[in-house]
N, C-alpha and C positions, 0 to 999 in steps of 0.2 A: 504494500500500500504506500501511496505517496500523498503527502499533504500539500495542497496547492491553493493559490488564491485565484478566484475567478475574475476574469476581465469583463465578462458579460453575464447577464442572468442565464441560469441553466436549470433545466428540469432533469433530475436523475432518472434512471430506468424504473425506479419504484414510484415515480410521480411526485417526489418531493421537490419543491421549488427552492432554489438558492439564488440570492441576489448577487450582483456584481460586487466584488470586494470581499465576499465570504470566503472563508477557508474551508476546504472540504478534503476528505480522505478518499482517494480513488485508487483503483488497481491500475497496473501498467497499460492494459488494453484501453481502458476508459481514458486514461491520460493521453494516450496517442490520439484518440479520436477528438478529445477536447482541444488538443494542440492543432490538429488538422483543421478543425472548425473555427479556430481563432478565439476560443472561449477562455483559454488560459495562455499566458505568455511565458516565455522562458527567461526567468531572472535568477541571478545568483543570490543565495540566502546569505544575509549579513548578520545573523545572530537574532536572538529573541526580541531585541528591542526594535528590529526592523530599520534601524538607522543606517544610513549609508555613509556618504562623505568620503568614500575611497579609503577608509581605514579598516583594519581588521578589528573584530570584536575583541575586547580585552577583559571581559568578565562582567558580572552583574552590575558593577558600579560604573563601568565605562569611563574610568577615571583618567585615561590617557597614558597609563603605565601598565606594565605586565601585571596581570591579576595574580595575587599571591595566595589565593585560596579563600575558602569561606570565612575564615577567621579575620582576614585582612591584616595578618601579622607579618610585616615585611622582614622581621628578624629570622623567620624560619623556625622559631621555637615551638610554634603550633599552639601556644597558650591562648592567644587572642586577647590577652589582657595587657 
């Protein structure tokens, strides 16, 4: 399964309607058909924030430096305090 953003409104094979901009989970065959019909575009995923700007995603904080882990402890001690 592939998670994609719709460029246009789409009704799935079960009759469920999805509006443009919605994120849907589809199989590879359905994805190929949606691409052929121009319903989804091909874009590179830039992280959960969806932000682009030409930079790599650096973690949940997007702080502009390498992400140091969930604790945010740059010393590497892992204590987070």
